[in-house]
All heavy atoms as a GROMACS GRO file, in nm:
protein
  546
    1MET      N    1   0.082  -0.128   0.003
    1MET     CA    2   0.006   0.010   0.003
    1MET      C    3   0.079   0.125   0.005
    1MET      O    4   0.057   0.219  -0.068
    1MET     CB    5  -0.093  -0.002   0.123
    1MET     CG    6  -0.170   0.116   0.139
    1MET     SD    7  -0.321   0.110   0.024
    1MET     CE    8  -0.409   0.240   0.083
    2THR      N    9   0.187   0.129   0.083
    2THR     CA   10   0.278   0.252   0.090
    2THR      C   11   0.355   0.264  -0.040
    2THR      O   12   0.368   0.372  -0.085
    2THR     CB   13   0.383   0.229   0.211
    2THR    OG1   14   0.313   0.198   0.330
    2THR    CG2   15   0.459   0.344   0.226
    3SER      N   16   0.402   0.159  -0.104
    3SER     CA   17   0.465   0.180  -0.233
    3SER      C   18   0.365   0.221  -0.342
    3SER      O   19   0.427   0.308  -0.434
    3SER     CB   20   0.539   0.051  -0.269
    3SER     OG   21   0.437  -0.055  -0.306
    4LYS      N   22   0.249   0.193  -0.338
    4LYS     CA   23   0.154   0.235  -0.442
    4LYS      C   24   0.125   0.387  -0.411
    4LYS      O   25   0.118   0.470  -0.516
    4LYS     CB   26   0.018   0.173  -0.439
    4LYS     CG   27   0.034   0.021  -0.488
    4LYS     CD   28  -0.103  -0.043  -0.489
    4LYS     CE   29  -0.094  -0.187  -0.525
    4LYS     NZ   30  -0.221  -0.260  -0.537
    5LEU      N   31   0.124   0.433  -0.282
    5LEU     CA   32   0.095   0.562  -0.255
    5LEU      C   33   0.217   0.650  -0.288
    5LEU      O   34   0.206   0.757  -0.349
    5LEU     CB   35   0.065   0.584  -0.103
    5LEU     CG   36   0.052   0.725  -0.050
    5LEU    CD1   37  -0.070   0.796  -0.126
    5LEU    CD2   38   0.028   0.729   0.097
    6LEU      N   39   0.336   0.601  -0.267
    6LEU     CA   40   0.461   0.667  -0.298
    6LEU      C   41   0.470   0.685  -0.458
    6LEU      O   42   0.503   0.782  -0.508
    6LEU     CB   43   0.582   0.595  -0.251
    6LEU     CG   44   0.712   0.657  -0.272
    6LEU    CD1   45   0.724   0.799  -0.226
    6LEU    CD2   46   0.823   0.573  -0.222
    7THR      N   47   0.427   0.585  -0.523
    7THR     CA   48   0.432   0.589  -0.676
    7THR      C   49   0.335   0.686  -0.714
    7THR      O   50   0.365   0.773  -0.820
    7THR     CB   51   0.409   0.450  -0.722
    7THR    OG1   52   0.501   0.351  -0.679
    7THR    CG2   53   0.414   0.443  -0.879
    8ALA      N   54   0.215   0.692  -0.667
    8ALA     CA   55   0.130   0.785  -0.716
    8ALA      C   56   0.174   0.940  -0.697
    8ALA      O   57   0.154   1.026  -0.768
    8ALA     CB   58  -0.011   0.762  -0.646
    9VAL      N   59   0.226   0.959  -0.569
    9VAL     CA   60   0.282   1.082  -0.540
    9VAL      C   61   0.386   1.139  -0.626
    9VAL      O   62   0.384   1.238  -0.680
    9VAL     CB   63   0.316   1.099  -0.386
    9VAL    CG1   64   0.395   1.230  -0.364
    9VAL    CG2   65   0.205   1.086  -0.299
   10LEU      N   66   0.480   1.037  -0.657
   10LEU     CA   67   0.593   1.070  -0.754
   10LEU      C   68   0.541   1.093  -0.886
   10LEU      O   69   0.588   1.184  -0.949
   10LEU     CB   70   0.686   0.952  -0.745
   10LEU     CG   71   0.773   0.939  -0.624
   10LEU    CD1   72   0.871   0.832  -0.634
   10LEU    CD2   73   0.870   1.051  -0.599
   11LEU      N   74   0.442   1.020  -0.931
   11LEU     CA   75   0.387   1.037  -1.064
   11LEU      C   76   0.316   1.178  -1.076
   11LEU      O   77   0.332   1.261  -1.171
   11LEU     CB   78   0.288   0.929  -1.106
   11LEU     CG   79   0.222   0.935  -1.237
   11LEU    CD1   80   0.340   0.922  -1.342
   11LEU    CD2   81   0.131   0.826  -1.246
   12LEU      N   82   0.234   1.210  -0.979
   12LEU     CA   83   0.167   1.332  -0.982
   12LEU      C   84   0.265   1.460  -0.964
   12LEU      O   85   0.252   1.555  -1.030
   12LEU     CB   86   0.068   1.349  -0.864
   12LEU     CG   87  -0.068   1.260  -0.882
   12LEU    CD1   88  -0.143   1.260  -0.757
   12LEU    CD2   89  -0.137   1.301  -0.994
   13THR      N   90   0.375   1.443  -0.896
   13THR     CA   91   0.472   1.552  -0.888
   13THR      C   92   0.541   1.558  -1.024
   13THR      O   93   0.566   1.676  -1.061
   13THR     CB   94   0.575   1.509  -0.774
   13THR    OG1   95   0.513   1.498  -0.648
   13THR    CG2   96   0.677   1.618  -0.760
   14ALA      N   97   0.572   1.459  -1.098
   14ALA     CA   98   0.638   1.469  -1.218
   14ALA      C   99   0.542   1.532  -1.318
   14ALA      O  100   0.586   1.608  -1.403
   14ALA     CB  101   0.676   1.327  -1.270
   15VAL      N  102   0.415   1.503  -1.320
   15VAL     CA  103   0.314   1.564  -1.400
   15VAL      C  104   0.302   1.711  -1.381
   15VAL      O  105   0.304   1.800  -1.480
   15VAL     CB  106   0.182   1.491  -1.401
   15VAL    CG1  107   0.079   1.569  -1.473
   15VAL    CG2  108   0.195   1.355  -1.452
   16ALA      N  109   0.302   1.751  -1.254
   16ALA     CA  110   0.294   1.889  -1.217
   16ALA      C  111   0.418   1.974  -1.261
   16ALA      O  112   0.404   2.079  -1.310
   16ALA     CB  113   0.262   1.904  -1.067
   17LEU      N  114   0.538   1.912  -1.246
   17LEU     CA  115   0.649   1.972  -1.270
   17LEU      C  116   0.668   2.001  -1.433
   17LEU      O  117   0.705   2.092  -1.478
   17LEU     CB  118   0.773   1.906  -1.234
   17LEU     CG  119   0.802   1.908  -1.077
   17LEU    CD1  120   0.920   1.820  -1.040
   17LEU    CD2  121   0.825   2.060  -1.040
   18ALA      N  122   0.620   1.895  -1.507
   18ALA     CA  123   0.623   1.902  -1.647
   18ALA      C  124   0.527   2.012  -1.700
   18ALA      O  125   0.558   2.082  -1.794
   18ALA     CB  126   0.582   1.757  -1.715
   19ALA      N  127   0.414   2.028  -1.647
   19ALA     CA  128   0.311   2.113  -1.674
   19ALA      C  129   0.356   2.259  -1.644
   19ALA      O  130   0.333   2.356  -1.706
   19ALA     CB  131   0.178   2.086  -1.623
   20ALA      N  132   0.442   2.276  -1.539
   20ALA     CA  133   0.485   2.410  -1.500
   20ALA      C  134   0.601   2.458  -1.572
   20ALA      O  135   0.629   2.573  -1.567
   20ALA     CB  136   0.514   2.404  -1.346
   21THR      N  137   0.670   2.361  -1.648
   21THR     CA  138   0.794   2.400  -1.716
   21THR      C  139   0.761   2.482  -1.833
   21THR      O  140   0.671   2.449  -1.908
   21THR     CB  141   0.870   2.274  -1.749
   21THR    OG1  142   0.912   2.208  -1.645
   21THR    CG2  143   1.001   2.320  -1.833
   22GLN      N  144   0.815   2.606  -1.851
   22GLN     CA  145   0.794   2.692  -1.966
   22GLN      C  146   0.901   2.660  -2.071
   22GLN      O  147   1.010   2.635  -2.039
   22GLN     CB  148   0.803   2.831  -1.928
   22GLN     CG  149   0.699   2.887  -1.830
   22GLN     CD  150   0.568   2.899  -1.881
   22GLN    OE1  151   0.545   2.919  -1.999
   22GLN    NE2  152   0.463   2.868  -1.810
   23PRO      N  153   0.858   2.659  -2.200
   23PRO     CA  154   0.955   2.630  -2.302
   23PRO      C  155   1.060   2.758  -2.302
   23PRO      O  156   1.015   2.859  -2.283
   23PRO     CB  157   0.876   2.612  -2.433
   23PRO     CG  158   0.744   2.688  -2.395
   23PRO     CD  159   0.717   2.669  -2.250
   24ALA      N  160   1.175   2.724  -2.353
   24ALA     CA  161   1.264   2.829  -2.358
   24ALA      C  162   1.231   2.920  -2.481
   24ALA      O  163   1.167   2.887  -2.571
   24ALA     CB  164   1.412   2.776  -2.393
   25ALA      N  165   1.263   3.052  -2.453
   25ALA     CA  166   1.222   3.155  -2.558
   25ALA      C  167   1.306   3.134  -2.674
   25ALA      O  168   1.420   3.109  -2.678
   25ALA     CB  169   1.243   3.294  -2.491
   26LYS      N  170   1.237   3.138  -2.795
   26LYS     CA  171   1.304   3.110  -2.910
   26LYS      C  172   1.393   3.237  -2.956
   26LYS      O  173   1.342   3.356  -2.946
   26LYS     CB  174   1.211   3.097  -3.032
   26LYS     CG  175   1.267   3.054  -3.163
   26LYS     CD  176   1.152   3.028  -3.264
   26LYS     CE  177   1.236   2.996  -3.389
   26LYS     NZ  178   1.127   2.968  -3.494
   27LYS      N  179   1.514   3.220  -2.991
   27LYS     CA  180   1.605   3.322  -3.023
   27LYS      C  181   1.617   3.323  -3.169
   27LYS      O  182   1.639   3.221  -3.240
   27LYS     CB  183   1.748   3.301  -2.962
   27LYS     CG  184   1.733   3.322  -2.809
   27LYS     CD  185   1.878   3.310  -2.749
   27LYS     CE  186   1.870   3.312  -2.596
   27LYS     NZ  187   1.998   3.296  -2.542
   28THR      N  188   1.608   3.442  -3.231
   28THR     CA  189   1.628   3.457  -3.373
   28THR      C  190   1.734   3.562  -3.403
   28THR      O  191   1.766   3.644  -3.322
   28THR     CB  192   1.500   3.496  -3.442
   28THR    OG1  193   1.450   3.622  -3.385
   28THR    CG2  194   1.382   3.385  -3.425
   29TYR      N  195   1.787   3.539  -3.526
   29TYR     CA  196   1.901   3.637  -3.575
   29TYR      C  197   1.868   3.667  -3.710
   29TYR      O  198   1.845   3.578  -3.792
   29TYR     CB  199   2.038   3.568  -3.548
   29TYR     CG  200   2.149   3.657  -3.584
   29TYR    CD1  201   2.186   3.758  -3.504
   29TYR    CD2  202   2.218   3.641  -3.701
   29TYR    CE1  203   2.286   3.836  -3.537
   29TYR    CE2  204   2.322   3.731  -3.737
   29TYR     CZ  205   2.356   3.827  -3.651
   29TYR     OH  206   2.462   3.910  -3.678
   30HIS      N  207   1.863   3.785  -3.737
   30HIS     CA  208   1.845   3.840  -3.873
   30HIS      C  209   1.979   3.862  -3.934
   30HIS      O  210   2.060   3.939  -3.895
   30HIS     CB  211   1.749   3.957  -3.866
   30HIS     CG  212   1.618   3.936  -3.812
   30HIS    ND1  213   1.521   3.876  -3.874
   30HIS    CD2  214   1.574   3.954  -3.687
   30HIS    CE1  215   1.414   3.846  -3.793
   30HIS    NE2  216   1.453   3.906  -3.678
   31THR      N  217   1.987   3.810  -4.065
   31THR     CA  218   2.108   3.825  -4.128
   31THR      C  219   2.106   3.937  -4.224
   31THR      O  220   1.989   3.979  -4.268
   31THR     CB  221   2.149   3.691  -4.210
   31THR    OG1  222   2.051   3.654  -4.304
   31THR    CG2  223   2.175   3.579  -4.105
   32LYS      N  224   2.216   3.975  -4.273
   32LYS     CA  225   2.215   4.086  -4.378
   32LYS      C  226   2.307   4.040  -4.485
   32LYS      O  227   2.408   3.964  -4.470
   32LYS     CB  228   2.276   4.205  -4.323
   32LYS     CG  229   2.198   4.269  -4.210
   32LYS     CD  230   2.249   4.389  -4.146
   32LYS     CE  231   2.168   4.444  -4.036
   32LYS     NZ  232   2.237   4.554  -3.964
   33HIS      N  233   2.300   4.094  -4.611
   33HIS     CA  234   2.383   4.067  -4.724
   33HIS      C  235   2.515   4.145  -4.715
   33HIS      O  236   2.494   4.271  -4.668
   33HIS     CB  237   2.319   4.092  -4.862
   33HIS     CG  238   2.221   3.993  -4.902
   33HIS    ND1  239   2.246   3.867  -4.952
   33HIS    CD2  240   2.085   3.994  -4.884
   33HIS    CE1  241   2.144   3.810  -4.972
   33HIS    NE2  242   2.035   3.875  -4.930
   34ILE      N  243   2.628   4.097  -4.743
   34ILE     CA  244   2.740   4.172  -4.735
   34ILE      C  245   2.794   4.188  -4.868
   34ILE      O  246   2.822   4.089  -4.944
   34ILE     CB  247   2.847   4.089  -4.650
   34ILE    CG1  248   2.792   4.069  -4.501
   34ILE    CG2  249   2.984   4.161  -4.628
   34ILE    CD1  250   2.881   3.971  -4.426
   35ASN      N  251   2.810   4.313  -4.917
   35ASN     CA  252   2.852   4.338  -5.054
   35ASN      C  253   2.991   4.407  -5.039
   35ASN      O  254   3.008   4.494  -4.958
   35ASN     CB  255   2.754   4.411  -5.122
   35ASN     CG  256   2.623   4.339  -5.151
   35ASN    OD1  257   2.637   4.213  -5.192
   35ASN    ND2  258   2.510   4.396  -5.145
   36PRO      N  259   3.072   4.402  -5.138
   36PRO     CA  260   3.058   4.318  -5.252
   36PRO      C  261   3.127   4.170  -5.232
   36PRO      O  262   3.100   4.085  -5.312
   36PRO     CB  263   3.150   4.392  -5.354
   36PRO     CG  264   3.252   4.458  -5.266
   36PRO     CD  265   3.191   4.492  -5.139
   37HIS      N  266   3.189   4.150  -5.127
   37HIS     CA  267   3.260   4.024  -5.111
   37HIS      C  268   3.208   3.954  -4.976
   37HIS      O  269   3.211   4.006  -4.857
   37HIS     CB  270   3.406   4.033  -5.104
   37HIS     CG  271   3.465   4.112  -5.218
   37HIS    ND1  272   3.464   4.056  -5.347
   37HIS    CD2  273   3.512   4.234  -5.224
   37HIS    CE1  274   3.527   4.145  -5.423
   37HIS    NE2  275   3.546   4.253  -5.363
   38ALA      N  276   3.186   3.835  -4.996
   38ALA     CA  277   3.143   3.755  -4.877
   38ALA      C  278   3.275   3.715  -4.802
   38ALA      O  279   3.382   3.710  -4.861
   38ALA     CB  280   3.068   3.624  -4.916
   39PRO      N  281   3.260   3.674  -4.662
   39PRO     CA  282   3.387   3.650  -4.590
   39PRO      C  283   3.436   3.499  -4.635
   39PRO      O  284   3.358   3.415  -4.686
   39PRO     CB  285   3.345   3.634  -4.442
   39PRO     CG  286   3.194   3.607  -4.463
   39PRO     CD  287   3.148   3.677  -4.583
   40VAL      N  288   3.565   3.478  -4.625
   40VAL     CA  289   3.620   3.348  -4.634
   40VAL      C  290   3.591   3.263  -4.506
   40VAL      O  291   3.629   3.316  -4.402
   40VAL     CB  292   3.770   3.357  -4.664
   40VAL    CG1  293   3.827   3.211  -4.685
   40VAL    CG2  294   3.794   3.441  -4.791
   41ILE      N  295   3.529   3.152  -4.521
   41ILE     CA  296   3.490   3.079  -4.413
   41ILE      C  297   3.609   2.977  -4.382
   41ILE      O  298   3.621   2.873  -4.450
   41ILE     CB  299   3.365   2.989  -4.429
   41ILE    CG1  300   3.245   3.090  -4.470
   41ILE    CG2  301   3.336   2.918  -4.300
   41ILE    CD1  302   3.218   3.190  -4.362
   42ASP      N  303   3.717   3.016  -4.297
   42ASP     CA  304   3.829   2.946  -4.272
   42ASP      C  305   3.855   2.928  -4.123
   42ASP      O  306   3.956   2.875  -4.094
   42ASP     CB  307   3.937   2.999  -4.342
   42ASP     CG  308   3.970   3.140  -4.308
   42ASP    OD1  309   3.902   3.200  -4.221
   42ASP    OD2  310   4.064   3.204  -4.365
   43GLY      N  311   3.765   2.969  -4.045
   43GLY     CA  312   3.788   2.953  -3.912
   43GLY      C  313   3.864   3.079  -3.836
   43GLY      O  314   3.870   3.091  -3.722
   44ARG      N  315   3.918   3.168  -3.921
   44ARG     CA  316   3.991   3.282  -3.882
   44ARG      C  317   3.890   3.399  -3.886
   44ARG      O  318   3.809   3.413  -3.969
   44ARG     CB  319   4.111   3.312  -3.967
   44ARG     CG  320   4.198   3.196  -3.955
   44ARG     CD  321   4.326   3.211  -4.067
   44ARG     NE  322   4.386   3.343  -4.047
   44ARG     CZ  323   4.483   3.387  -4.119
   44ARG    NH1  324   4.532   3.304  -4.220
   44ARG    NH2  325   4.526   3.496  -4.110
   45LEU      N  326   3.907   3.500  -3.786
   45LEU     CA  327   3.823   3.602  -3.778
   45LEU      C  328   3.895   3.740  -3.820
   45LEU      O  329   3.851   3.851  -3.783
   45LEU     CB  330   3.769   3.624  -3.628
   45LEU     CG  331   3.692   3.508  -3.573
   45LEU    CD1  332   3.642   3.525  -3.426
   45LEU    CD2  333   3.569   3.482  -3.667
   46ASP      N  334   4.004   3.717  -3.895
   46ASP     CA  335   4.070   3.844  -3.948
   46ASP      C  336   4.030   3.892  -4.084
   46ASP      O  337   4.092   3.995  -4.130
   46ASP     CB  338   4.216   3.814  -3.945
   46ASP     CG  339   4.257   3.705  -4.040
   46ASP    OD1  340   4.169   3.634  -4.091
   46ASP    OD2  341   4.388   3.687  -4.047
   47ASP      N  342   3.922   3.850  -4.141
   47ASP     CA  343   3.867   3.883  -4.265
   47ASP      C  344   3.804   4.016  -4.238
   47ASP      O  345   3.732   4.037  -4.151
   47ASP     CB  346   3.769   3.784  -4.313
   47ASP     CG  347   3.739   3.805  -4.464
   47ASP    OD1  348   3.700   3.919  -4.491
   47ASP    OD2  349   3.745   3.716  -4.541
   48PRO      N  350   3.849   4.119  -4.314
   48PRO     CA  351   3.792   4.258  -4.305
   48PRO      C  352   3.638   4.273  -4.305
   48PRO      O  353   3.581   4.359  -4.242
   48PRO     CB  354   3.847   4.334  -4.413
   48PRO     CG  355   3.958   4.260  -4.467
   48PRO     CD  356   3.934   4.120  -4.433
   49VAL      N  357   3.566   4.175  -4.370
   49VAL     CA  358   3.416   4.182  -4.378
   49VAL      C  359   3.355   4.170  -4.236
   49VAL      O  360   3.248   4.214  -4.210
   49VAL     CB  361   3.375   4.071  -4.473
   49VAL    CG1  362   3.380   3.939  -4.414
   49VAL    CG2  363   3.233   4.103  -4.515
   50TRP      N  364   3.428   4.090  -4.146
   50TRP     CA  365   3.362   4.081  -4.005
   50TRP      C  366   3.351   4.223  -3.933
   50TRP      O  367   3.274   4.225  -3.835
   50TRP     CB  368   3.446   3.975  -3.916
   50TRP     CG  369   3.453   3.840  -3.984
   50TRP    CD1  370   3.561   3.772  -4.014
   50TRP    CD2  371   3.343   3.762  -4.006
   50TRP    NE1  372   3.530   3.657  -4.065
   50TRP    CE2  373   3.383   3.642  -4.053
   50TRP    CE3  374   3.202   3.777  -3.998
   50TRP    CZ2  375   3.314   3.530  -4.099
   50TRP    CZ3  376   3.119   3.663  -4.029
   50TRP    CH2  377   3.168   3.558  -4.081
   51GLU      N  378   3.436   4.315  -3.979
   51GLU     CA  379   3.425   4.447  -3.910
   51GLU      C  380   3.300   4.524  -3.949
   51GLU      O  381   3.275   4.616  -3.895
   51GLU     CB  382   3.542   4.515  -3.936
   51GLU     CG  383   3.666   4.453  -3.879
   51GLU     CD  384   3.807   4.527  -3.905
   51GLU    OE1  385   3.798   4.648  -3.950
   51GLU    OE2  386   3.912   4.465  -3.876
   52LYS      N  387   3.233   4.481  -4.060
   52LYS     CA  388   3.118   4.547  -4.115
   52LYS      C  389   2.990   4.514  -4.044
   52LYS      O  390   2.889   4.561  -4.058
   52LYS     CB  391   3.096   4.520  -4.255
   52LYS     CG  392   3.209   4.585  -4.342
   52LYS     CD  393   3.182   4.544  -4.493
   52LYS     CE  394   3.306   4.579  -4.584
   52LYS     NZ  395   3.280   4.550  -4.726
   53LEU      N  396   3.006   4.396  -3.957
   53LEU     CA  397   2.885   4.339  -3.899
   53LEU      C  398   2.876   4.385  -3.753
   53LEU      O  399   2.972   4.419  -3.681
   53LEU     CB  400   2.893   4.181  -3.901
   53LEU     CG  401   2.893   4.132  -4.033
   53LEU    CD1  402   2.934   3.985  -4.028
   53LEU    CD2  403   2.778   4.156  -4.121
   54GLU      N  404   2.757   4.395  -3.704
   54GLU     CA  405   2.716   4.422  -3.561
   54GLU      C  406   2.698   4.301  -3.495
   54GLU      O  407   2.625   4.207  -3.540
   54GLU     CB  408   2.608   4.510  -3.557
   54GLU     CG  409   2.567   4.557  -3.412
   54GLU     CD  410   2.446   4.646  -3.408
   54GLU    OE1  411   2.424   4.717  -3.508
   54GLU    OE2  412   2.365   4.631  -3.307
   55TRP      N  413   2.762   4.274  -3.368
   55TRP     CA  414   2.750   4.144  -3.293
   55TRP      C  415   2.601   4.161  -3.231
   55TRP      O  416   2.563   4.264  -3.159
   55TRP     CB  417   2.861   4.145  -3.186
   55TRP     CG  418   2.833   4.021  -3.087
   55TRP    CD1  419   2.801   4.048  -2.959
   55TRP    CD2  420   2.832   3.894  -3.125
   55TRP    NE1  421   2.781   3.908  -2.911
   55TRP    CE2  422   2.809   3.817  -3.007
   55TRP    CE3  423   2.860   3.822  -3.230
   55TRP    CZ2  424   2.805   3.693  -2.989
   55TRP    CZ3  425   2.866   3.690  -3.240
   55TRP    CH2  426   2.832   3.620  -3.109
   56ALA      N  427   2.527   4.043  -3.243
   56ALA     CA  428   2.394   4.052  -3.191
   56ALA      C  429   2.375   4.024  -3.048
   56ALA      O  430   2.286   4.063  -2.970
   56ALA     CB  431   2.301   3.948  -3.270
   57GLY      N  432   2.472   3.951  -2.987
   57GLY     CA  433   2.477   3.926  -2.851
   57GLY      C  434   2.360   3.832  -2.794
   57GLY      O  435   2.279   3.774  -2.869
   58ASP      N  436   2.352   3.802  -2.670
   58ASP     CA  437   2.252   3.734  -2.599
   58ASP      C  438   2.256   3.577  -2.647
   58ASP      O  439   2.153   3.515  -2.648
   58ASP     CB  440   2.121   3.786  -2.599
   58ASP     CG  441   2.028   3.733  -2.503
   58ASP    OD1  442   2.064   3.686  -2.398
   58ASP    OD2  443   1.905   3.723  -2.525
   59PHE      N  444   2.366   3.537  -2.693
   59PHE     CA  445   2.366   3.391  -2.749
   59PHE      C  446   2.459   3.311  -2.628
   59PHE      O  447   2.531   3.365  -2.564
   59PHE     CB  448   2.445   3.370  -2.868
   59PHE     CG  449   2.365   3.418  -2.990
   59PHE    CD1  450   2.368   3.556  -3.033
   59PHE    CD2  451   2.276   3.342  -3.046
   59PHE    CE1  452   2.298   3.594  -3.141
   59PHE    CE2  453   2.198   3.384  -3.164
   59PHE     CZ  454   2.214   3.513  -3.196
   60THR      N  455   2.412   3.177  -2.619
   60THR     CA  456   2.498   3.087  -2.537
   60THR      C  457   2.548   2.982  -2.630
   60THR      O  458   2.499   2.954  -2.736
   60THR     CB  459   2.403   3.035  -2.420
   60THR    OG1  460   2.313   2.964  -2.489
   60THR    CG2  461   2.362   3.143  -2.330
   61GLN      N  462   2.667   2.927  -2.592
   61GLN     CA  463   2.725   2.822  -2.669
   61GLN      C  464   2.682   2.678  -2.611
   61GLN      O  465   2.632   2.664  -2.511
   61GLN     CB  466   2.867   2.832  -2.663
   61GLN     CG  467   2.948   2.816  -2.524
   61GLN     CD  468   3.086   2.824  -2.540
   61GLN    OE1  469   3.150   2.794  -2.633
   61GLN    NE2  470   3.134   2.891  -2.436
   62ARG      N  471   2.689   2.586  -2.704
   62ARG     CA  472   2.650   2.446  -2.665
   62ARG      C  473   2.787   2.359  -2.645
   62ARG      O  474   2.794   2.277  -2.572
   62ARG     CB  475   2.575   2.382  -2.783
   62ARG     CG  476   2.438   2.437  -2.776
   62ARG     CD  477   2.338   2.368  -2.874
   62ARG     NE  478   2.339   2.221  -2.825
   62ARG     CZ  479   2.262   2.121  -2.904
   62ARG    NH1  480   2.203   2.169  -3.013
   62ARG    NH2  481   2.274   2.012  -2.870
   63GLU      N  482   2.882   2.390  -2.725
   63GLU     CA  483   3.010   2.324  -2.728
   63GLU      C  484   3.122   2.434  -2.729
   63GLU      O  485   3.113   2.525  -2.807
   63GLU     CB  486   3.027   2.222  -2.843
   63GLU     CG  487   2.940   2.114  -2.828
   63GLU     CD  488   2.960   2.001  -2.939
   63GLU    OE1  489   3.061   2.024  -3.004
   63GLU    OE2  490   2.874   1.918  -2.943
   64PRO      N  491   3.220   2.417  -2.644
   64PRO     CA  492   3.254   2.320  -2.554
   64PRO      C  493   3.198   2.329  -2.418
   64PRO      O  494   3.194   2.256  -2.343
   64PRO     CB  495   3.406   2.319  -2.545
   64PRO     CG  496   3.446   2.464  -2.566
   64PRO     CD  497   3.330   2.509  -2.664
   65ASN      N  498   3.140   2.450  -2.389
   65ASN     CA  499   3.092   2.476  -2.255
   65ASN      C  500   2.940   2.524  -2.260
   65ASN      O  501   2.904   2.634  -2.277
   65ASN     CB  502   3.170   2.594  -2.190
   65ASN     CG  503   3.305   2.569  -2.177
   65ASN    OD1  504   3.347   2.470  -2.129
   65ASN    ND2  505   3.389   2.651  -2.240
   66ASP      N  506   2.847   2.423  -2.254
   66ASP     CA  507   2.713   2.430  -2.277
   66ASP      C  508   2.648   2.535  -2.171
   66ASP      O  509   2.676   2.534  -2.059
   66ASP     CB  510   2.629   2.305  -2.245
   66ASP     CG  511   2.492   2.305  -2.289
   66ASP    OD1  512   2.460   2.385  -2.374
   66ASP    OD2  513   2.417   2.215  -2.230
   67GLY      N  514   2.578   2.633  -2.228
   67GLY     CA  515   2.508   2.733  -2.161
   67GLY      C  516   2.600   2.855  -2.120
   67GLY      O  517   2.552   2.944  -2.055
   68LYS      N  518   2.720   2.853  -2.155
   68LYS     CA  519   2.815   2.973  -2.123
   68LYS      C  520   2.801   3.072  -2.230
   68LYS      O  521   2.750   3.042  -2.334
   68LYS     CB  522   2.955   2.914  -2.103
   68LYS     CG  523   2.969   2.810  -2.001
   68LYS     CD  524   2.953   2.876  -1.860
   68LYS     CE  525   2.978   2.761  -1.759
   68LYS     NZ  526   2.925   2.797  -1.628
   69PRO      N  527   2.843   3.190  -2.211
   69PRO     CA  528   2.852   3.292  -2.308
   69PRO      C  529   2.945   3.254  -2.418
   69PRO      O  530   3.038   3.169  -2.396
   69PRO     CB  531   2.914   3.415  -2.239
   69PRO     CG  532   2.879   3.392  -2.097
   69PRO     CD  533   2.889   3.243  -2.081
   70PRO      N  534   2.928   3.298  -2.539
   70PRO     CA  535   3.009   3.259  -2.665
   70PRO      C  536   3.139   3.295  -2.626
   70PRO      O  537   3.184   3.400  -2.580
   70PRO     CB  538   2.939   3.329  -2.773
   70PRO     CG  539   2.847   3.420  -2.726
   70PRO     CD  540   2.831   3.389  -2.569
   71SER      N  541   3.235   3.203  -2.679
   71SER     CA  542   3.384   3.224  -2.666
   71SER      C  543   3.441   3.267  -2.805
   71SER      O  544   3.398   3.236  -2.902
   71SER     CB  545   3.448   3.112  -2.603
   71SER     OG  546   3.434   3.001  -2.669
   0.00000   0.00000   0.00000
């Protein structure tokens, strides 16, 4: 009897927590065309075209440090 009651309480707690969890806000980023030359995608950030762009901010990384500010 006690194990059935404990199971029911745990199940109801899990359902209540799942219902109370809010989905994460969707983050969007709007891109712009860069004229006349697109950047060279080579992993280096010294291409002059990167200086023409504004950093959007408020992003977090997944790898290597999940949830941390971008590095």
